[in-house]
N, C-alpha and C positions, 0 to 999 in steps of 0.2 A: 504494500500500499504506499502510496507515495505521499509526499507532502513536501512542499517547499516551505520556505520560510518567509517571514514578513514582507520584505521589500521586493521580492521577486515576483513570485506567483504563488498562488496557493495550490498546493497539490496535496494529495492526501496520503502520503508515505508510499505510495506507488502511483502518482498521477498528474497530468495536465495536457493542454494542447490547442492547437490551431495551426494549420500549415497550409501551404498552397502548392506551388509547383512540385511535381514528383520527380523532377530531374535533379541530378547531382551537380553541385557547384564545384568546379575545379579550382583549387587554390594554388596560386604561385607563391613560392616562399621568398618574395621580394620584400624589401623594406617598405615599398609603397603599399603593397597589399596588407602588410602587417599594420601599417599606420591607419589605412582607410577602413579595412574590414574587421580588423581585430579577430581574425579567425585563427591565424597562427602567430603565436607570441614567441619572441626570441628566447625568453627564459625557459620555455617548456622543452627541455632537452630530450625528454622521454617520448615526445610526440612528433611524428613526421607525417607530412602529406595529409593534413587535416582537411576533411571535406564536410560541408554542411549538407544535411539530408532533408531538413524541413525548413520552411521559410516564413516565419511570422506566426504570432499567436502563442498559444500554450501547448507545448509538445514535450513529453518527458517519459522517463522509465522505459526506455527501449531495451529489449533483451533479445539476444541471438537465439536462433534455432540451433539444434544440436550440430548441424553441419555448417553453421556460420553464414548461410546464404540468405536468411530471412530475419526480419526484426518484427517484434510485436511491441506496441507502445500505446500510450494514452494521449488523447487529444480533444480539444474543444472545437475543432474545425467545423466548417459548414454551418456556423451560427448556432451551435448547440450550447445550451445553458450550463451543462456540466460534462465531465469527461465521458468519452466512449472509447472503445478499444479498436485499434487499427493494426493491420499488418502492412509491411512493405518489403521489397527486396533490399539487400544490404547496400545497394547503390542509391536508395531513395526512391526508386521507381515502383509502379504498380501498387499504389496505396489503396487499401480497401478497408471499409469498416466491417468488423466481424462480431461486434456485440449487437444487442437487440435494438439500440437506439433509444431505449427507455431507461429511466432511473439514472443513477450515478454508477460508474464503473471504476475499477482500480486494479492494480496488481495483476498484470497479465503474464502469461508464459506459454511457450510452445513445448509440447511434449518432446524431450530430447530424442527418444527412440522412435517417435511417430509424429513427424511434422504435419500429419493430417488431423491432429487434434490440438486444441488450445485450452487454456485455463485462465479464468479471470474471476473477480468478485464483482457483484452487482446488487443494487437495491431494487431492481425492477419488479420483483415479486410483491413487494409491499406497495409500490405505487409506480406508475409510468412517469411521474413528474420527478424533477431534480429535488432531492431533499435540501432544506435550507442550509445556507452557510452558517457557521457558528457566529456568535456575537463576539467581536474583537474589541468591544469598548473597554473591557477590563483586562486586556492583554491578549497576546497571540496564543491561540489554542488550536488543536486538531480535534475535529469531530470524530467520534467513534460510533458511526451510525449503526444502531442495532439491526437495521434491515439488510445489512450486508450478508450475502451468502456466497459460497464459492460454486462456480459453474464450470463444466466442461462442455465443449462443443466441437463440431467439425471445423476444419480450418477456414471454411467459408462462412462460419457463424451459424450454420444450420444445426438442428438437433441439439440445442442447448439443454443441459440437464443439471439440476442442482446436486452437488455432492454433500452439502451441509443443510441441515434443517433445524438446528438447535436455536433457542431464543438467544438474541444478542449477537454481537459482532463476530463474524467469521471472514477473514480477508488475509491479505499479504501472503498469498500462496505461491510457492515455487516447487519445482520437481527435481528429484535427485537425477544426476546424469545417467544412472543405470536404469532409469525409468520406473523404478519400483515404488517409490514413496513420495508423498507430497508433504511439505512442511508448511504450516500456516499459523497465524495468530488468532486466538479466540477468547471470548469472554464467557464461555459456557460454564466455567466453574467459579465465576465471580471476579476474576482478575484477568489482565491481559497476558496470557501465557502462550508458549509455543507448543504445538501438537504435531504429530505426524499421523498420516492415514495412507492407506493404499490408494491406488488410482481409481478405485470404484467408490471411495468414501467410507470404506469399512476399516475395521481394526485401528480405531483411533487410539493414540497413546499420548499422554501428556508428558512433556520433556522438562518444563520449568515449573517451579513451585514458589519461587521467591516473590515477595510482594513487590509489585511494580510492573512496569511495561517491558515485555520482551517481544521483539518483532523484526521484520525486515530480513528474514533468514534466507541463506543460500547454502547449498551443499558444496563440498569440495569436489574436484573432478573425479576422484575415486569413490565418491558417495559415502566416505567414512567419517567426515567431519562436517560440522555446521558452524557458520559464522553468522552473528546476529548483533543487533543493537539493543541496549538495555538502559533503563533507568530504574534504580532501586532506591527508594527513599530511605534515609537513615535516621534522621532525627524525628522526635515526636511531631514537630511542626510540619516537616516534610511529609510524613505519613498521613497526617490529618488533611493536608492540602491535596495530596494525591487522591485519597479516598473521596474527598468532597468533589473534585473535578470528575472522577470516574463515575460517581453517582449521577452526574449531569451528562454522561457519555462524552467526556472531554478529557484530553491530556495536554500538558504543557511541554512542548518539545524543546526545552532550553538546555538540558544536559543529557546527552546520550553517551555511553561508552561502548566500544566494540568488544565483544566476547566471542569465544569459541568453545565448542564442546564436541564430544563424540556424537555420532549419529544416533546413539541410543539414549542420549541425555546425560551420560556420565562425563566426568573429568571436565567440569566447567572451569574456565579460567578467563580472567579479565585481561584484555590485550592493551587497551589504551587507558590512560589516567589523565586525560587532558582537561577535564572539567568544562567541556564545551559541548556543542551539539554535533557530535560525530555520528554519522549515519550512512546508510547505503553501502555496507561493507561487502566485498566480493573477493574470493580467493584468487590468487594467481594460479595458473595451471598446476604448479608443483606443490601448492598448498603450504609453502614456506613463508609466503608474504600475503598481505591483505591490502587491497586498494579500497579507499573509502573517501567520503566527503566530510569536511569539518569547517567550522568557522573559528578555529582555535587562534588564528593569527590576526583576527580583526577585533580590536578592543570593543567595538560597538556590536559585534556578533552578527553583522549583516552580510558579510562577504564569505562565501563558501568556496573552498578549493578542494582539489583532489590531493590525497596523500597516500603514500605507501608505507607499510610498517611490517617488520617481522612478526610472526605469530607469537613471539615471546615479548613483544612490545618494544624491542630495540630497533634502532636505525630508522627513525621516522624521517621520511623524505617528502618534501612538497613537490607535487607533479604539475599543477596548473597555477597560473598567475593572473587569471582574468579578474577584473576589479569588482565583479558583482557575484556571479554564481556559476559554479561547475559542480555537477553531482550525478548520481546514478550511474556509476561506471560498471562495465561488464566486458570481460575479455572473450574473444573467440576461443573455442576449445584448444587451439594450437598456441594461444597467447600472442599471436602476431598482430592482432588488431584490437583496438579498444573503442567502444561506443560509450557516449556520455551525453548528458544534457547540459546546456549552457545558455547564459544570457549574452554571450559574446556576439558581436555583429548584429545586435538587435536593431530592427527598424523603428520600433516603438519601445519605450521604457517598459520593462516587465516581460517582453517577448522571451520565451524560452524555446530553444530549438535543439534538435538532435544532431550530433556530430560524430564522425568516425575518423579514427587516425591509426596510422601504423605505429606500433609500439617499438621503442628503441631500448634494447636491453643494455 
């Protein structure tokens, strides 16, 4: 489930969009291009041949198919009031809506072993209308819509079928690379915890039990480990505030840390201790490092960049230097390309688009 943060765009931990042309923009690595378009930045030594895949509006949370040839993402294009799910080729062409067009959607994924099936969360069973945005008058919050359920469908969006039917929030689902398990966040037991289930929705197993939010999880390439983001309140005041917001179906995304655990929920360990909003973690193909987004270097906590870190928390490395937002990174299975969302080269303040780049090791 997407969510962007205050100044950029509002996403919901897996979500946003609007785009237009479906053709890929070729970027020349010249000083003129860098100055005018801000697509390729000189400081970004790990990224080469950056290409913009969507053009305008709110687009985000793009994730590769198992063969790296397709992407699935969220967008508000076509004048829609809230996010719907789209697919496109990895060059930005052949954009198609694959959700129902009803309700709000988030957190989509293509089955790694079967690209003819997709996964996403939607509120459309409760209502065809977009659920209301949360009230930001008392601070920035994420809405945990109780009407979210997880759906599977054919790649063209047909034959949508719910995998969850419990009361409360079910979303943020991704699939293990071996195609056997789905991991997702749910409030079915009263808190925001991680669960796994098989691809038919059966054999649900709870993996986290600590008070607080656990979500945004992905498996390692060998399907043996899980990386995720967490907020676990510690003081009595933090606990009370978290419970109060949760009762209102809200959370405050001000401090997240990156965690890892075994695929069965054992051996949980905290990777980052940055005291910032660190989210959208994803394993490198060798599972020795993690790439994620964080606002740790911005005193005002408004600018998010991509960072890499070893799984033991050492060797933190900044990857992007765009002055507003970079987030939601994912590697191709071979680790040669990286897709991410960014405010760079925005035509209008707040535009978020999807970019793809070659990774430089």
